N, CA, C and O atoms as CSV, one atom per row, in Angstrom:
chain,resi,resn,atom,element,x,y,z
A,1,MET,N,N,-54.540,36.386,24.250
A,1,MET,CA,C,-54.121,37.516,25.040
A,1,MET,C,C,-53.134,37.019,26.090
A,1,MET,O,O,-53.403,36.044,26.791
A,2,LEU,N,N,-51.989,37.696,26.196
A,2,LEU,CA,C,-50.975,37.310,27.168
A,2,LEU,C,C,-51.295,37.912,28.527
A,2,LEU,O,O,-51.893,38.985,28.621
A,3,PRO,N,N,-50.892,37.212,29.573
A,3,PRO,CA,C,-51.108,37.770,30.913
A,3,PRO,C,C,-50.195,38.959,31.166
A,3,PRO,O,O,-49.130,39.070,30.558
A,4,GLU,N,N,-50.605,39.839,32.054
A,4,GLU,CA,C,-49.825,41.022,32.386
A,4,GLU,C,C,-48.866,40.766,33.535
A,4,GLU,O,O,-48.110,41.660,33.916
A,5,ILE,N,N,-48.883,39.558,34.095
A,5,ILE,CA,C,-48.028,39.206,35.223
A,5,ILE,C,C,-46.836,38.430,34.688
A,5,ILE,O,O,-47.006,37.426,33.997
A,6,ALA,N,N,-45.624,38.894,35.006
A,6,ALA,CA,C,-44.415,38.219,34.537
A,6,ALA,C,C,-44.236,36.893,35.255
A,6,ALA,O,O,-44.645,36.743,36.406
A,7,GLY,N,N,-43.616,35.921,34.567
A,7,GLY,CA,C,-43.325,34.624,35.171
A,7,GLY,C,C,-43.755,33.480,34.271
A,7,GLY,O,O,-44.161,33.691,33.128
A,8,MET,N,N,-43.660,32.252,34.802
A,8,MET,CA,C,-44.064,31.053,34.065
A,8,MET,C,C,-45.573,30.857,34.173
A,8,MET,O,O,-46.168,31.072,35.229
A,9,HIS,N,N,-46.175,30.448,33.069
A,9,HIS,CA,C,-47.618,30.215,33.037
A,9,HIS,C,C,-47.897,28.871,32.377
A,9,HIS,O,O,-47.121,28.405,31.542
A,10,THR,N,N,-49.003,28.257,32.755
A,10,THR,CA,C,-49.417,26.967,32.215
A,10,THR,C,C,-50.796,27.126,31.604
A,10,THR,O,O,-51.687,27.744,32.187
A,11,VAL,N,N,-50.956,26.552,30.408
A,11,VAL,CA,C,-52.264,26.552,29.748
A,11,VAL,C,C,-52.651,25.100,29.510
A,11,VAL,O,O,-51.888,24.332,28.924
A,12,THR,N,N,-53.844,24.728,29.971
A,12,THR,CA,C,-54.338,23.364,29.778
A,12,THR,C,C,-55.665,23.428,29.044
A,12,THR,O,O,-56.558,24.188,29.418
A,13,ALA,N,N,-55.786,22.623,27.999
A,13,ALA,CA,C,-57.035,22.533,27.239
A,13,ALA,C,C,-57.570,21.109,27.373
A,13,ALA,O,O,-56.833,20.133,27.233
A,14,ARG,N,N,-58.866,21.019,27.647
A,14,ARG,CA,C,-59.494,19.697,27.806
A,14,ARG,C,C,-60.708,19.594,26.893
A,14,ARG,O,O,-61.499,20.527,26.759
A,15,PHE,N,N,-60.827,18.415,26.267
A,15,PHE,CA,C,-61.995,18.116,25.437
A,15,PHE,C,C,-62.634,16.879,26.036
A,15,PHE,O,O,-62.004,15.826,26.126
A,16,SER,N,N,-63.904,17.010,26.450
A,16,SER,CA,C,-64.553,15.904,27.158
A,16,SER,C,C,-64.990,14.780,26.226
A,16,SER,O,O,-65.436,13.729,26.687
A,17,GLY,N,N,-64.869,14.990,24.949
A,17,GLY,CA,C,-65.224,13.933,24.002
A,17,GLY,C,C,-66.647,14.095,23.500
A,17,GLY,O,O,-67.422,14.898,24.020
A,18,SER,N,N,-66.971,13.317,22.480
A,18,SER,CA,C,-68.323,13.311,21.918
A,18,SER,C,C,-68.611,11.896,21.412
A,18,SER,O,O,-67.841,10.973,21.681
A,19,GLU,N,N,-69.696,11.725,20.694
A,19,GLU,CA,C,-70.018,10.413,20.160
A,19,GLU,C,C,-69.029,9.993,19.065
A,19,GLU,O,O,-68.900,8.805,18.772
A,20,SER,N,N,-68.333,10.965,18.461
A,20,SER,CA,C,-67.416,10.665,17.368
A,20,SER,C,C,-65.940,10.663,17.780
A,20,SER,O,O,-65.125,10.030,17.109
A,21,TYR,N,N,-65.574,11.358,18.872
A,21,TYR,CA,C,-64.168,11.511,19.247
A,21,TYR,C,C,-63.963,11.126,20.703
A,21,TYR,O,O,-64.849,11.315,21.537
A,22,TRP,N,N,-62.768,10.577,21.005
A,22,TRP,CA,C,-62.393,10.258,22.368
A,22,TRP,C,C,-62.052,11.540,23.107
A,22,TRP,O,O,-61.701,12.536,22.474
A,23,PRO,N,N,-62.143,11.541,24.409
A,23,PRO,CA,C,-61.727,12.730,25.162
A,23,PRO,C,C,-60.204,12.935,25.036
A,23,PRO,O,O,-59.450,11.982,24.843
A,24,SER,N,N,-59.781,14.187,25.148
A,24,SER,CA,C,-58.352,14.477,25.058
A,24,SER,C,C,-58.036,15.724,25.869
A,24,SER,O,O,-58.925,16.471,26.277
A,25,HIS,N,N,-56.746,15.924,26.090
A,25,HIS,CA,C,-56.300,17.130,26.778
A,25,HIS,C,C,-54.866,17.426,26.337
A,25,HIS,O,O,-54.154,16.538,25.868
A,26,ALA,N,N,-54.450,18.689,26.495
A,26,ALA,CA,C,-53.088,19.123,26.158
A,26,ALA,C,C,-52.682,20.220,27.130
A,26,ALA,O,O,-53.508,21.006,27.594
A,27,THR,N,N,-51.394,20.253,27.422
A,27,THR,CA,C,-50.859,21.266,28.330
A,27,THR,C,C,-49.625,21.882,27.687
A,27,THR,O,O,-48.823,21.186,27.064
A,28,THR,N,N,-49.480,23.193,27.843
A,28,THR,CA,C,-48.281,23.881,27.364
A,28,THR,C,C,-47.874,24.921,28.387
A,28,THR,O,O,-48.679,25.350,29.214
A,29,PHE,N,N,-46.621,25.319,28.321
A,29,PHE,CA,C,-46.070,26.287,29.261
A,29,PHE,C,C,-45.458,27.437,28.478
A,29,PHE,O,O,-44.951,27.247,27.373
A,30,PHE,N,N,-45.508,28.630,29.056
A,30,PHE,CA,C,-44.830,29.768,28.443
A,30,PHE,C,C,-44.415,30.743,29.537
A,30,PHE,O,O,-44.925,30.716,30.657
A,31,SER,N,N,-43.481,31.594,29.174
A,31,SER,CA,C,-42.933,32.558,30.115
A,31,SER,C,C,-43.217,33.971,29.624
A,31,SER,O,O,-43.159,34.248,28.426
A,32,VAL,N,N,-43.523,34.855,30.557
A,32,VAL,CA,C,-43.753,36.265,30.241
A,32,VAL,C,C,-42.684,37.071,30.966
A,32,VAL,O,O,-42.542,36.973,32.185
A,33,ASP,N,N,-41.927,37.876,30.205
A,33,ASP,CA,C,-40.876,38.717,30.786
A,33,ASP,C,C,-41.448,40.057,31.218
A,33,ASP,O,O,-42.509,40.483,30.759
A,34,ASP,N,N,-40.721,40.704,32.106
A,34,ASP,CA,C,-41.096,42.062,32.514
A,34,ASP,C,C,-41.017,42.996,31.314
A,34,ASP,O,O,-40.195,42.802,30.419
A,35,VAL,N,N,-41.871,44.004,31.302
A,35,VAL,CA,C,-41.877,44.976,30.218
A,35,VAL,C,C,-40.697,45.920,30.403
A,35,VAL,O,O,-40.483,46.473,31.482
A,36,VAL,N,N,-39.934,46.090,29.321
A,36,VAL,CA,C,-38.813,47.023,29.341
A,36,VAL,C,C,-39.222,48.238,28.524
A,36,VAL,O,O,-39.487,48.132,27.327
A,37,ILE,N,N,-39.269,49.379,29.172
A,37,ILE,CA,C,-39.680,50.604,28.493
A,37,ILE,C,C,-38.463,51.194,27.805
A,37,ILE,O,O,-37.459,51.500,28.447
A,38,THR,N,N,-38.563,51.350,26.493
A,38,THR,CA,C,-37.458,51.940,25.741
A,38,THR,C,C,-37.666,53.445,25.638
A,38,THR,O,O,-38.799,53.915,25.533
A,39,PRO,N,N,-36.579,54.195,25.670
A,39,PRO,CA,C,-36.731,55.652,25.560
A,39,PRO,C,C,-37.209,56.042,24.167
A,39,PRO,O,O,-36.954,55.343,23.186
A,40,ALA,N,N,-37.896,57.157,24.101
A,40,ALA,CA,C,-38.391,57.645,22.809
A,40,ALA,C,C,-37.209,58.017,21.926
A,40,ALA,O,O,-36.217,58.563,22.409
A,41,PRO,N,N,-37.312,57.725,20.634
A,41,PRO,CA,C,-36.198,58.074,19.750
A,41,PRO,C,C,-36.025,59.591,19.658
A,41,PRO,O,O,-36.995,60.348,19.636
A,42,THR,N,N,-34.775,60.001,19.606
A,42,THR,CA,C,-34.495,61.425,19.487
A,42,THR,C,C,-34.145,61.748,18.045
A,42,THR,O,O,-33.603,60.916,17.319
A,43,GLU,N,N,-34.458,62.950,17.653
A,43,GLU,CA,C,-34.188,63.374,16.283
A,43,GLU,C,C,-32.704,63.670,16.147
A,43,GLU,O,O,-32.113,64.363,16.976
A,44,THR,N,N,-32.107,63.126,15.077
A,44,THR,CA,C,-30.685,63.382,14.858
A,44,THR,C,C,-30.512,64.770,14.257
A,44,THR,O,O,-31.263,65.154,13.360
A,45,PRO,N,N,-29.540,65.521,14.738
A,45,PRO,CA,C,-29.328,66.864,14.189
A,45,PRO,C,C,-28.802,66.777,12.757
A,45,PRO,O,O,-28.111,65.829,12.385
A,46,GLU,N,N,-29.144,67.784,11.972
A,46,GLU,CA,C,-28.679,67.813,10.599
A,46,GLU,C,C,-27.195,68.148,10.583
A,46,GLU,O,O,-26.708,68.916,11.412
A,47,SER,N,N,-26.487,67.560,9.626
A,47,SER,CA,C,-25.063,67.835,9.532
A,47,SER,C,C,-24.831,69.129,8.758
A,47,SER,O,O,-25.737,69.649,8.106
A,48,ILE,N,N,-23.620,69.634,8.838
A,48,ILE,CA,C,-23.252,70.872,8.142
A,48,ILE,C,C,-23.423,70.697,6.631
A,48,ILE,O,O,-23.841,71.622,5.934
A,49,SER,N,N,-23.092,69.489,6.129
A,49,SER,CA,C,-23.213,69.290,4.684
A,49,SER,C,C,-24.675,69.335,4.236
A,49,SER,O,O,-24.972,69.818,3.143
A,50,ASP,N,N,-25.587,68.835,5.069
A,50,ASP,CA,C,-27.004,68.899,4.713
A,50,ASP,C,C,-27.503,70.337,4.697
A,50,ASP,O,O,-28.344,70.698,3.873
A,51,ILE,N,N,-26.992,71.147,5.593
A,51,ILE,CA,C,-27.480,72.515,5.726
A,51,ILE,C,C,-26.891,73.437,4.658
A,51,ILE,O,O,-27.615,74.239,4.068
A,52,TYR,N,N,-25.570,73.328,4.403
A,52,TYR,CA,C,-24.905,74.298,3.527
A,52,TYR,C,C,-24.372,73.701,2.227
A,52,TYR,O,O,-24.590,74.272,1.158
A,53,PHE,N,N,-23.685,72.575,2.295
A,53,PHE,CA,C,-22.950,72.059,1.146
A,53,PHE,C,C,-23.884,71.586,0.030
A,53,PHE,O,O,-23.701,71.969,-1.125
A,54,LEU,N,N,-24.870,70.771,0.354
A,54,LEU,CA,C,-25.756,70.233,-0.687
A,54,LEU,C,C,-26.551,71.324,-1.410
A,54,LEU,O,O,-26.624,71.277,-2.638
A,55,PRO,N,N,-27.152,72.303,-0.725
A,55,PRO,CA,C,-27.828,73.384,-1.455
A,55,PRO,C,C,-26.860,74.217,-2.295
A,55,PRO,O,O,-27.225,74.693,-3.370
A,56,ALA,N,N,-25.622,74.398,-1.809
A,56,ALA,CA,C,-24.638,75.170,-2.570
A,56,ALA,C,C,-24.274,74.452,-3.867
A,56,ALA,O,O,-24.140,75.092,-4.910
A,57,ILE,N,N,-24.116,73.150,-3.812
A,57,ILE,CA,C,-23.812,72.377,-5.020
A,57,ILE,C,C,-24.976,72.469,-6.001
A,57,ILE,O,O,-24.754,72.618,-7.202
A,58,GLY,N,N,-26.197,72.385,-5.521
A,58,GLY,CA,C,-27.369,72.532,-6.394
A,58,GLY,C,C,-27.408,73.902,-7.040
A,58,GLY,O,O,-27.731,74.024,-8.222
A,59,GLY,N,N,-27.082,74.931,-6.278
A,59,GLY,CA,C,-27.051,76.288,-6.820
A,59,GLY,C,C,-25.965,76.451,-7.869
A,59,GLY,O,O,-26.179,77.129,-8.874
A,60,LEU,N,N,-24.796,75.840,-7.654
A,60,LEU,CA,C,-23.723,75.913,-8.649
A,60,LEU,C,C,-24.118,75.223,-9.953
A,60,LEU,O,O,-23.835,75.735,-11.036
A,61,PHE,N,N,-24.768,74.072,-9.854
A,61,PHE,CA,C,-25.239,73.396,-11.069
A,61,PHE,C,C,-26.232,74.271,-11.825
A,61,PHE,O,O,-26.159,74.364,-13.051
A,62,ALA,N,N,-27.156,74.911,-11.119
A,62,ALA,CA,C,-28.128,75.786,-11.767
A,62,ALA,C,C,-27.419,76.969,-12.426
A,62,ALA,O,O,-27.790,77.365,-13.531
A,63,LEU,N,N,-26.414,77.537,-11.775
A,63,LEU,CA,C,-25.651,78.653,-12.338
A,63,LEU,C,C,-24.886,78.228,-13.590
A,63,LEU,O,O,-24.872,78.959,-14.580
A,64,ILE,N,N,-24.261,77.072,-13.560
A,64,ILE,CA,C,-23.531,76.570,-14.732
A,64,ILE,C,C,-24.469,76.353,-15.907
A,64,ILE,O,O,-24.128,76.697,-17.039
A,65,ILE,N,N,-25.640,75.791,-15.660
A,65,ILE,CA,C,-26.611,75.570,-16.735
A,65,ILE,C,C,-27.095,76.900,-17.291
A,65,ILE,O,O,-27.219,77.050,-18.507
A,66,ALA,N,N,-27.369,77.867,-16.425
A,66,ALA,CA,C,-27.834,79.180,-16.887
A,66,ALA,C,C,-26.762,79.866,-17.725
A,66,ALA,O,O,-27.084,80.445,-18.763
A,67,VAL,N,N,-25.499,79.821,-17.309
A,67,VAL,CA,C,-24.410,80.429,-18.079
A,67,VAL,C,C,-24.249,79.716,-19.421
A,67,VAL,O,O,-24.032,80.370,-20.441
A,68,ALA,N,N,-24.351,78.403,-19.436
A,68,ALA,CA,C,-24.241,77.650,-20.686
A,68,ALA,C,C,-25.344,78.043,-21.661
A,68,ALA,O,O,-25.082,78.192,-22.855
A,69,ILE,N,N,-26.559,78.212,-21.181
A,69,ILE,CA,C,-27.672,78.617,-22.057
A,69,ILE,C,C,-27.438,80.015,-22.596
A,69,ILE,O,O,-27.667,80.266,-23.779
A,70,ILE,N,N,-26.984,80.935,-21.745
A,70,ILE,CA,C,-26.715,82.313,-22.192
A,70,ILE,C,C,-25.603,82.327,-23.241
A,70,ILE,O,O,-25.718,83.027,-24.246
A,71,LEU,N,N,-24.537,81.569,-23.025
A,71,LEU,CA,C,-23.445,81.503,-24.011
A,71,LEU,C,C,-23.919,80.896,-25.331
A,71,LEU,O,O,-23.525,81.362,-26.400
A,72,MET,N,N,-24.746,79.883,-25.268
A,72,MET,CA,C,-25.269,79.286,-26.507
A,72,MET,C,C,-26.108,80.304,-27.270
A,72,MET,O,O,-26.026,80.359,-28.497
A,73,LEU,N,N,-26.905,81.102,-26.587
A,73,LEU,CA,C,-27.722,82.101,-27.267
A,73,LEU,C,C,-26.858,83.221,-27.848
A,73,LEU,O,O,-27.178,83.761,-28.907
A,74,MET,N,N,-25.772,83.570,-27.167
A,74,MET,CA,C,-24.904,84.632,-27.675
A,74,MET,C,C,-24.069,84.159,-28.879
A,74,MET,O,O,-23.828,84.928,-29.809
A,75,ILE,N,N,-23.639,82.914,-28.856
A,75,ILE,CA,C,-22.791,82.396,-29.934
A,75,ILE,C,C,-23.619,82.014,-31.164
A,75,ILE,O,O,-23.110,82.037,-32.285
A,76,ARG,N,N,-24.839,81.679,-30.966
A,76,ARG,CA,C,-25.694,81.222,-32.068
A,76,ARG,C,C,-25.743,82.279,-33.166
A,76,ARG,O,O,-25.934,83.466,-32.904
A,77,LYS,N,N,-25.564,81.817,-34.398
A,77,LYS,CA,C,-25.605,82.748,-35.535
A,77,LYS,C,C,-27.041,83.134,-35.829
A,77,LYS,O,O,-27.967,82.330,-35.721
A,78,ARG,N,N,-27.188,84.378,-36.201
A,78,ARG,CA,C,-28.531,84.856,-36.573
A,78,ARG,C,C,-28.607,84.977,-38.086
A,78,ARG,O,O,-27.634,85.402,-38.709
A,79,PRO,N,N,-29.719,84.622,-38.694
A,79,PRO,CA,C,-29.847,84.696,-40.154
A,79,PRO,C,C,-29.893,86.113,-40.671
A,79,PRO,O,O,-29.999,86.326,-41.879
Protein backbone atom coordinates (compact mmCIF):
# COMPACT_ATOMS: atom_id res chain seq x y z
CA MET A 1 0.00 0.00 0.00
CA LEU A 2 1.41 3.39 -1.00
CA PRO A 3 1.38 6.31 1.40
CA GLU A 4 -1.13 9.10 0.84
CA ILE A 5 1.48 11.79 1.57
CA ALA A 6 3.42 13.08 -1.44
CA GLY A 7 7.23 13.18 -1.28
CA MET A 8 10.25 10.89 -0.84
CA HIS A 9 9.84 7.81 1.33
CA THR A 10 12.26 5.22 2.70
CA VAL A 11 11.49 1.57 3.36
CA THR A 12 13.88 -0.51 5.47
CA ALA A 13 13.54 -4.25 6.03
CA ARG A 14 15.54 -6.05 8.71
CA PHE A 15 15.99 -9.75 9.36
CA SER A 16 17.51 -10.55 12.75
CA GLY A 17 18.79 -13.91 11.57
CA SER A 18 18.19 -17.47 12.70
CA GLU A 19 20.20 -20.62 13.34
CA SER A 20 20.42 -21.17 9.56
CA TYR A 21 20.83 -17.61 8.16
CA TRP A 22 22.93 -14.56 8.99
CA PRO A 23 21.13 -11.34 9.86
CA SER A 24 20.49 -8.96 6.96
CA HIS A 25 18.81 -5.71 6.06
CA ALA A 26 17.83 -3.76 2.92
CA THR A 27 16.75 -0.20 2.26
CA THR A 28 14.94 1.30 -0.73
CA PHE A 29 13.57 4.71 -1.59
CA PHE A 30 10.55 5.79 -3.61
CA SER A 31 8.69 8.96 -4.44
CA VAL A 32 4.96 9.63 -4.34
CA ASP A 33 3.58 12.41 -6.57
CA ASP A 34 0.56 14.55 -5.86
CA VAL A 35 -2.71 13.16 -7.19
CA VAL A 36 -3.82 14.85 -10.40
CA ILE A 37 -7.57 14.71 -10.86
CA THR A 38 -8.49 14.28 -14.50
CA PRO A 39 -11.80 15.61 -15.77
CA ALA A 40 -14.52 13.11 -16.58
CA PRO A 41 -14.62 12.17 -20.25
CA THR A 42 -17.30 13.90 -22.25
CA GLU A 43 -19.44 12.18 -24.83
CA THR A 44 -18.55 13.12 -28.38
CA PRO A 45 -21.51 14.38 -30.40
CA GLU A 46 -22.64 12.29 -33.32
CA SER A 47 -21.69 13.57 -36.73
CA ILE A 48 -24.18 14.42 -39.48
CA SER A 49 -23.09 11.35 -41.44
CA ASP A 50 -23.87 9.07 -38.49
CA ILE A 51 -27.31 10.59 -38.08
CA TYR A 52 -28.47 10.90 -41.71
CA PHE A 53 -26.05 9.58 -44.33
CA LEU A 54 -25.40 6.04 -43.07
CA PRO A 55 -29.10 5.14 -42.50
CA ALA A 56 -29.95 6.65 -45.91
CA ILE A 57 -27.35 4.46 -47.64
CA GLY A 58 -28.75 1.39 -45.84
CA GLY A 59 -32.25 2.32 -46.96
CA LEU A 60 -31.10 2.74 -50.58
CA PHE A 61 -29.48 -0.70 -50.56
CA ALA A 62 -32.70 -2.23 -49.20
CA LEU A 63 -34.72 -0.42 -51.90
CA ILE A 64 -32.40 -1.61 -54.69
CA ILE A 65 -32.63 -5.21 -53.46
CA ALA A 66 -36.43 -5.01 -53.22
CA VAL A 67 -36.71 -3.58 -56.77
CA ALA A 68 -34.35 -6.27 -58.10
CA ILE A 69 -36.47 -9.03 -56.53
CA ILE A 70 -39.69 -7.53 -57.94
CA LEU A 71 -38.15 -7.25 -61.43
CA MET A 72 -36.91 -10.85 -61.27
CA LEU A 73 -40.40 -12.05 -60.36
CA MET A 74 -41.99 -10.01 -63.16
CA ILE A 75 -39.51 -11.15 -65.82
CA ARG A 76 -39.53 -14.80 -64.79
CA LYS A 77 -41.37 -16.96 -67.30
CA ARG A 78 -44.37 -18.85 -66.09
CA PRO A 79 -45.05 -22.40 -67.34
